[in-house]
N, C-alpha and C positions, 0 to 999 in steps of 0.2 A: 278517480278512477279511470281505467283504462279499457276499451274495447277488446283487447286481447285476452284481458283476464274475463272480463264481464260474460263474454261468450265462451266461456270453459264448458268444452264438450265432454268434461271429465263426469264420471258416475262413481256410487259408491262401490258397486260391485265391479271390479275391471273386466276387462274381455278375458284377459290373459293371466297366467299366473306372474308374471313379472311385472303385472301393473300397467301394460299398454292396451291399446286397442288394435284389434285385428280387425283389417279391412280385407273383404275375400274379393276375387277379380270377379264373381257374378252380382255381387251386391254392392253397389256404387253411391248409396244413399248416404247422406251426410248423418251425423248423430242425431241431429235435430228431426230429419225426417223419418228417421226410426223411432223417435219419441212418440210423433205423429201416428204412427199404427201401433204401437202400443196402447195409446189412449183410446183410441176409435174401436179397438177390439176388444176392450174391457167390459166387464159386468158392470162396474161401476158407473161409467160413461152411460150404458144404456139403459140404467136406472133413471137417467134425468129425464126421460120423456113422462114418467110418471111423477114428476114432481112439480110442485106449485112453483108459478112465476108471481102472476098478481092475484089472480081468480082461483081460490081453493076448490079443488073436487069439482072442477068445472066440467060440463057434458059436452060442451060444444067442441066442435073439431077446429075451430079457427083460433082460439084463445092460446097465447103462448104457454109451454112448458118449460121447465128449466133446459130443457134440450135443445128447443129451436133457440131460446135466448143464448144458449152457449156457441150456439153455430152462427149467430148474428154477430156477436163479440168476436168470433175467432175472424170473421171476414173483415168486421171493421178494424180489427188489429192489425191484419196483415195489410189492408190497404193504408191505413197509417204508417207501418214500417216502410213499406215503399216508398210513400211521400218524404218522410223524415231521413229516410236513408240518402235517397237521390239528391235532397237539398244538403244533407253533409258533403256529399261528394261534389255536387257542381259549385258550391260555394267555400270548398275546403275548409271546412270549420275545424278538421282534425287530418293531420298530413298521415296519419296511421291508418286511418279508414279506407277499407277496401270495397270493390265490389262484390267479394265474396261475403265480406261482414254484413253488407245490406241483404244479401240471402239469406245470410243465417238470422238476421236479427227476423226478416219475414216468416221464417221457418218458427222460430220460437215464438212470436206473438202468436201465430195461428193455433199453434199448441197450447198456449196458457189460456186463450179466449175459452177453450175447449173445457179445460179443467178448473176454471177459476171459481166454478160454485159446486164443485163436486163433493165436497165436505159437508154442503148444508143440509140441516135436518129435513123430515117433511114439512110440508106448509109453510115454504118459504121462510122469510125474515121473522114472520109472526114464531115461528119453531124456535127460532135461537132464542127470542126473548122470553119463550115459555119455558125453556130449558134453564135458562140464568136467572129467571124468578122462582123456578122451583129447588134450585141449589140455597137461593138464599133465602127461601123460607124453612127448608127442611135440614139443613147441615147441623143447624143448633138444636135439632129435635132428636135426629137419630143417634144411636149410642152404637160404640165399639169396645166390647170389654168393658162397661161401666162408664164410660167418658163420652161426652159430646163429640161426633166425628168434627165437629168445628174446632174443638179445642185438641184433637189427635194430630190433625193434619197439620204440618209445617205453612208458614203464612204463603208463600210462594206457590204451594199446591192448592190451599183453600182459595187464593185469589184466581186460579186459573178456573174453576169451576162457578166461581162469580162472575167471571167474565166471559162464559163459554162464547165461542168464536166460529161461525162456518170456516172464516179464512186459514183458523188454526187448524181446523178439522181437515180441511182439503189438503193442508201438508203432511198430516199424520195418516191421512188415507192413502197417499200416493208414494209414501216412504214406509210405511210399516204395513197397512192392514190389506193392500191388494196384495194377496199371497199369490206370485206368479211362479218364482222359482224359489225363492227363498224368503227370508225376512226382511230384505229389502224393498219389498213392494213394487212398484214399477219399474224402480231402478232408472229413473228418469236423470236427464242430465243436470249438472248443478245451474247451467243458465237458466234453464227452464224452471227448476225450482226456485232460484232466486228471483225471477221475474213476478211468480205468483205469489211471494210474501210481500202482501201490500203495506203489513206493519211489521218493520224489523225490531219489534219491541216485545218484552216478557209481559206478563201480567201486572207485573210490580212497578213496570215503567209506564203503565198507560196513564197520560193527561188527557182529558177529554176536553177541556178547555184550552189545551196548548193552540197556538197558532201554526203547529207545524202540522201538517197532515199526515205523517208518518206515527205520531205519537197517540192517535186518537182511539186505537183499539190495539187488541192482543193480537200478535203476529205467529206465535207459535206456544205450545204448551211446556212446562219443564220437563217433561217426560220425553219431548222431542228436541231439547237443548243441543244436543251434541250434532244431531244433523243439520241443524240451524247454523252452528259455529263453523263445521266443515263447509257449508254453502257459502257461507261469509268468507272463509278463507279463501276457497277456489276462486271466488268472482272478485275479490278485494273489494268488497262493499264496506266492511267494516263498520257494521251500526248504521248504515246510510242506505235509503231506497235504491234499488236497483233501477236505473235510468229506464229501463223498459218495462218498469212498472207503471212509472206515470203514462205510458201509452196504452197498456193493458187498461188501466182505470179509466180513461179518456173512451176507449171504446165499449167499456161497460156502460158508461153514463150515457155514451149516445145511443147505444143501444135500448137500455131499459127507459129511458125517460122519454123517446120517441114512441117505443113500443106500446108504453102505459097509456100514451094519450090515444093511440090508436085502437087498443083492445078496449078501452073505456068508451069510445066511440061506438066501436061494435056492440057492446054491452048495454047502451043506452045510457051511461053516466055522465057523458057529455054529448052536446047537438054542436053542431057546425056554429049555429050563433052563439053559444054559449064560450065556445073556442075564440071567436073573432071579437067578443066582447072582452075576453081576458088577455088578448094579445095587445089592445090598445094601450094597455099600460106600458107597453115597451116602446123606448126609443127607436128610431130608424136605424137597428143595430146590424141590420145587411148592407146598408149603403154602400159600403166600399166593395161588395162583392156584386153590385149592380141589382138590388132589389130589397123592397122592403119587405120584413116577414110577414106583417099582416095584410101589405098589399098582393105578395104572392098567393096568399091564401083566397082571397076575394078575387084575383084574376083567374085562377084554376076554376073557380065557382062558375064564372062568368063562360069559361071556354067550356064548362060541362054543359050548360043551358045550351049554347051556341051549337053544341055536338048532338045536341039531343039525348044526353046520358038520362038515363031511367030514374036514376037517384045522383043528382049533381052534387050533393052534399058529401057523400061517400066518395065519388069520385076527385072532390076537391081536397079531402082530408087526407085520403091516401097518397095522392101524387104530392101533396105538400111536406107530408112525412119524407118521402125519398128526396126530396128538394132539401128540406130541413137537415136531414142526414148528409148530404154531400156539403154544406154550408159548414154543421159541424166540423167535418172531416178537415177540413181548409183550416178553421179555427185553432184545433188542437195543434195540428201541423204547424202552425205558425208559433202556438204557447210554448211547444218545445223547441222550434229551432230559435226564437227569439232568446228563449232563456238556457240556453244550449251549455254555456260555460258553468251557470250554477248549478244546474241538472248533474253535469259531470262532476261536480267539485263537492255534490251531495249537501248543498246548501238552499237548494228550492223548496219552499213550503207549502206550495199551493198545486193546485189541480191545473191542468192544461189549458183551461178555459178562464183562467185568472186573468183579469185586465184585457180580453178579446173582446170582439164584437159579440160574442157569443154568450158572455158572461150572464148578462141578463135573461138572456132567453132561457138558458138551462135552470136555472133559479126558478123563473117562471112556472117552467114545465113540471118539476118537481114540485113545487108548492101547489098548483093546479090538481096534479093526480093526489098529493095529502088531502087537500080540502074536498075533494069531490068525489073521491073513490075511496082513498083508505078509511076516512072517517066515516062513512056511510053505513046506514043501518045493516044492509045485506053483507058488507064485510066483517062488520062487529061482529053479527051474528055469527057467521061461519066460524070466526077466531074464538068465539066461546066454545064451540063445538071441538075445534081442534086442541085448544087448551085442555078440554076434558080429556082427550083422547091421551094428549101427550103426558099431563098429568098421573093418569092412571098407571101408564107404560113405566113412568119412572118410578111411581110409588112402588109397583110389584118387581120390577127388575133391580132396583138399588137396594131393597130389601134383600132381596135372595144373594145378591152379589158380596154384602157386607162380609159374610163368614164364608164364602167361597174359598176354597183353596188355603183354609187355615188350621194350620196343625193343631190337634187336640179339638176343634169345634166340629160338632155334629150340625148339619142343615136338616132342616125338617123336610117332609116329603114333598110339598108344594113348592118350597123354594129349589130344591133340587130339580124339580122340573121346568122351573122357569129357566134355569141356568141352561138347561138342556135346550132351548129354544135357540139361544144365541149361535151365532155361526161358528162352526170349528176353526174357520181362519181367524176370527177374532180372539177367540180362546189361546190359540195356538201363540200368536203374537203377544198375548199377555203373559203365557208362561215362558216364551223366550226372553221378554224384557223384563221380567219380574225377578228372574236367577240373580241370586246372591243382595236382593234388595233388602232394605229394612222393613219392619210390619208396617211402619206407615207409608213408606211409599208403594208397597202392595196394595195396602186399602185404596191409596189416590190410584193407582192403576188399575184396580177393579172397578171403581166409579168411572173412570175412563171408558174402561169395556162396556159399561153400560150405556154409555153416550155413543160409542163407536158402533155398538150394534143399532140404537134407535137413530142416530145419522144415515145409516146404509138403509133404512127403510122408504119405500118410497109411500106416499100420499095414500094410494090404495091399502097396500099392506099394513100400514099402521092403523087404517080404520078398519080393516076386516077382523085384525089380530084382536082391537080392542072388542070388536061386537063378538067374537066367538068366545074370549075371555070373559066377557061379561053377560054372556048367554044373550044377546041382543041381537036378532035377525032380522 
């Protein structure tokens, strides 16, 4: 892969009729800087302020939302881009790499961090699981013209629903559903779109037990295959992960694994002493960076006592988080630059922390959050509530969508009303992309119309709609 293609500033919709891009004398922004302004001005991005990161429907003003998480990822991604770009230049890892390319990388990564979670449904990753489970339980029960829907749909389309994925939904949203000028969504650059595709495989190619990180989840729906292939051709990735995707994923990992610990501490799931006990299982993984992971936390605690801090545990944890983030950025930079050749050839199979001093720390942070937070009574109780909300909405809207826009079929009055609730933008996208399609493809697109609508909901809106439709106030 070559940076000249990987950093493609092309878009699906060109600026001029001859397929070129028009640069005005008064607008000196690069195409990637223009992407940034398209994103932050979008309603889809604003909705992230009311979507769960870890703690569902939390009333605290401290706990992170998808919006604050995305801003943190954007910041880390840009920092990593600066470090890595400077390293490529300083050590001449690529004779064709330029200072302008480094700037473009930083701008692309900044944008990718903002939109990496933009397709997630309400209630975080549990929302994804709930939608996948719903399709797994109901496609063999629901019927279309006397046949089970699971039998009507071609295998690839059926597998898309069974493997429902927020990453694939994000690509769909920014390329089709965010109706700005026309049916091309935000019309972002191919370099940015390529970066946000974490898994460049279809639902038919998912291999959860694969040793290659790119095969573990679905990256795009069959409905979006054409745009996926256009991105691959423009960037020259040809079924491989875009190199910037590794950097984006590392930024996401740094952001959520450290933030989960901080949020869990603030919410009372973890104490200073509990975290210290957990860290005792680590080797001195930060030794070559001048400190021990546990030793740094204990040092900060002692410093807080010496300073007379009112809450020395809070002081220690929050300052330790900042120092760990810096340590992790250094390790991810090393992970990319030391595996540069394999990443650029598309043969590197791991995340950027693999084999670095941070690998065991990252594993421990994730495992600690899972054991002490995500499997707790409080979280499980909220997830049961969220499941009831999403199952109800899926039941109602899928039933209504099955015969929507089917010639010769009359919908009942209630189903018509449910369809009327769906955003006109989403219905407009459905009608545009269903033109000339077979009956089976249209049914598949109507099912995606439902997930499009539900994924566009904020946590509060999903809860409120459920309460209104069930008469619970």
